[in-house]
C-alpha positions in Angstrom: 3.6 21.9 13.0 4.6 18.9 10.9 3.4 15.5 12.0 5.2 12.3 11.1 3.6 8.9 11.0 6.7 7.0 9.9 7.5 3.8 11.7 4.4 3.8 13.9 3.3 0.2 14.3 5.4 -0.8 11.3 5.7 -4.5 10.6 7.5 -6.0 7.6 7.5 -9.6 6.4 9.7 -11.3 3.8 7.8 -13.1 1.0 8.8 -14.7 -2.3 8.3 -12.1 -5.0 6.6 -12.5 -8.3 7.5 -9.4 -10.2 7.1 -6.9 -7.3 8.8 -3.4 -7.3 9.7 -1.3 -4.2 7.1 1.3 -3.3 4.1 -0.5 -4.9 1.2 -2.2 -3.3 1.0 -6.0 -3.5 -1.3 -9.0 -2.9 -0.7 -12.5 -1.7 -0.5 -14.6 -4.9 0.5 -18.1 -3.7 1.7 -19.7 -0.5 4.3 -17.3 0.9 4.5 -15.2 -2.3 3.3 -11.8 -3.3 2.7 -10.2 -6.7 1.8 -6.7 -7.9 -1.8 -5.7 -7.6 -4.1 -5.3 -10.6 -6.7 -2.6 -10.8 -9.3 -3.2 -8.1 -7.4 -5.8 -6.1 -7.3 -5.7 -2.3 -3.8 -5.2 -1.1 -1.9 -7.1 1.6 0.9 -4.5 2.0 3.5 -2.2 0.4 6.8 -3.6 -1.0 9.7 -1.9 0.8 12.4 -3.5 -1.2 13.2 -6.5 -3.4 16.3 -8.6 -3.3 16.6 -11.5 -5.8 13.4 -13.5 -5.6 12.3 -12.1 -2.2 10.5 -8.9 -1.2 10.2 -7.2 2.2 6.5 -6.1 2.5 5.1 -3.7 5.1 1.9 -5.4 6.3 1.1 -3.1 9.3 1.6 0.4 10.5 1.4 3.8 8.7 2.5 3.8 5.1 2.6 6.3 2.2 1.8 5.3 -1.4 0.7 7.0 -4.6 -3.0 7.7 -5.3 -5.2 7.9 -8.4 -8.2 10.1 -8.2 -9.7 11.9 -5.2 -9.1 10.4 -1.7 -10.3 12.0 1.5 -9.1 11.6 5.1 -10.9 9.5 7.7 -12.2 6.0 7.1 -11.9 5.3 3.4 -12.3 2.2 1.3 -9.2 1.7 -0.8 -8.1 -0.8 -3.4 -5.2 -1.1 -5.9 -5.2 1.3 -8.8 -3.3 -1.1 -11.1 -0.2 1.2 -11.3 1.3 0.5 -7.9 -0.8 2.8 -5.8 -4.3 3.0 -4.5 -7.6 4.6 -5.2 -10.9 5.1 -3.4 -13.4 2.4 -4.2 -16.5 1.1 -2.4 -15.4 -2.5 -3.1 -12.0 -1.9 -1.3 -11.0 -2.5 2.2 -11.6 0.2 4.9 -8.4 2.0 6.1 -7.8 5.1 8.2 -6.4 7.8 5.9 -4.5 10.4 7.9 -2.9 12.6 5.2 -3.6 13.3 1.5 -1.1 15.3 -0.6 -3.0 16.3 -3.7 0.1 18.0 -5.2 2.3 14.9 -5.0 -0.7 12.5 -5.3 0.3 10.6 -2.2 -1.7 9.2 0.7 -0.7 8.2 4.2 -2.9 5.5 5.8 -2.8 2.8 8.4 -2.5 -0.8 7.0 
């Protein structure tokens, strides 16, 4: 049986965008603005789309994003990997990881 976590608890917010791209993790960079995460940054959400100088950012709910390295399921400390996705790192924030696709290198977790 396939399980879908899409749209569960999803909340998106519009921010000013400083170089963000859809599908990448981002961080708060200034008042009301987000920017792409560098390697090791803590993330505030995932950019859903960018229009002009604004970005819709998913800040709550289950999300899927690319991973670097090995990530397990359960409570996992995640931070940005510097290339738009996440990686496991003890300095990261703790998230509930519910699915890891090691073939596609994607992870589903609750923001």
